[in-house]
N, C-alpha and C positions, 0 to 999 in steps of 0.2 A: 578556556579553563579545562585542562586536562584532570580526570579523575583517576586516582589509583584505588586498588582493592579497600584500602583502610578508609576512604572518604566516603563509602558507601555503607549506610547503616540499614542492612536487611535483617529482620527479627528471624528467628528460627521457624515460627509458625509460618511467615510468608514463603520461606523456600519450598513449602509444600505445594504452592500455587503457581510456582514458575514452570513453565512449559506445559501446563495442562492445556489441552486443546478447548476446553469448554470455559475458558477465561472471559470470554465476551458475554457470558449469560450473567457476570457480576458487574456491576458499574465500575469502570476505571476511574480512580480518584485523583484529583488534581496534583497530589503528592506523587503518585504513580507516573504521571505523566512528566512532571517536573524531574524526577529522578532519571527517566528515559532520556531526557534531551541532552544529557552530557555523557551518556554510556555508548560505547562502540554498537552500531546498528547490527542486529542480527536479523537475517531474512528467514523467515518460516513460510511453510506451505500447509498449514494445517487446515485452511479454509478455501485453498484454491479450487475456483470452479473447473471441474474437469468435464463438464456435459450437462448441468442443469440449466444454464441460460445460453442465450445468444453470443454470449461474451466470455466463453469457456477457453481454456488453453489447448483443446484438442481440435481447434479450427486452424486453418492453414496460415502459417508464418511463411512469409517470403524470406530470402536470405538477407536481406537489409533489417528486416524485423528482428531476426535471429541475433544478428550482430550487434545492433542497437541495444537489444534486451541485455545481453550478457555484458556490453561495455558499460551500460548504466547499473546494473546490479553490482558489479565490481566496484565502481565508483561510490554507489550508496553503501555498500558493505562496509567501506573502508573510511566511513565518516560517522559523525553523531548526527541526530537531529538538528542540533544548534548549528553545526557546520553546513547542514543541508540548507537551512534558513538563508544563509547568507548568499548562495546561489540559486535560490527558488525560482527567481523568474527566468533565469536563462535555461532552466530545465523544465519548465512548465509544471513547477509542483505547486498544487492548489489544493486547499481543503474543499471537499465536496458535500455539499448538503445532503442530510439524510432525507431526500424527498425525491418524487418522480420516479424515474427509470431506476436510479441508483438505488432507493429503497426498496422498489420492486424487486430488483434483481438479487439484493443482499438478503431479502426474506427467503427467497428460493434456496439460498445456500445455507443460510442460518436462521431458520424459521423462528426460534426463540432468544433471538439476541436483544439485548437491551440497547433500545434506540438512542441511546447517547453516546455510541461509539463514534470515535474520531476517524474519518475517511479522508483519504487523500489520493490523489492521483498525479503521475508524471507523464510527461510525454517522451516517447522514444526518438521522434524526429517529426518534421513538419513536412507535409506534401508540397509540391512545387507550385500548385495554383493556390494554396492556402484555404481550399474547400474540399476537405475530405468528403467523398461520397461512396457509398456501397455501389451505386448503379454505375459509376465510371472507374471504379478501382482505385481511385485517389485515395491514398492512406495517410492517416495522421495520427498514429497509434498512442494509445494511452494505457497505462497500467494503473490498476486501482488496488489500493492497499489500505488495511486498518492499522491505526498506531495502537500497539499493545504495551504492557508493562515492561519495564527493564531493558528499554532499547529494541524490543521485538518490532518488526513490521511483518504483517501477515498479507502476502501476496493473495488478490481475489480474483480479478477479471484482465482479460486482455480485450481492449476496446480499439480494433484495427482503424475504425472509421470514425472515432471520435464522435459517438452518438450517445453515450450514456449521459454526459454532462456536457453538451457543447458549449 
């Protein structure tokens, strides 16, 4: 189902909160997520990890990582969350629980976050042996992001060896 501008009922007071980088201090309501599912995805980098964890975006990217990242981002940004759900398995889109390494690392970049945030990850590609390992250099990179309001997804981590949520 495609929506047009007239199909979305956003109240004037809600406009003040759109695009605010502190939006995850407040709980995302079910209605917000439902609205987001049919809107074109907007990729945001407000919370991207640029050096606070081992999964930051200033680590080495291979040429294959870079090419796969931009190919995926182009595909993602030209879809809606609903459309991505249809191809989720093919692209390794999975919801990540807010536990273990995921929780530990998110709290490093967003210490005051409401722990009910919705976290997902997707794969850039799979390694040949199907067993990614930092020690051997076998990569199976994942990108972690938070689902926000109004079709926004916030990129968080680059996990080249699929360690955060294996």
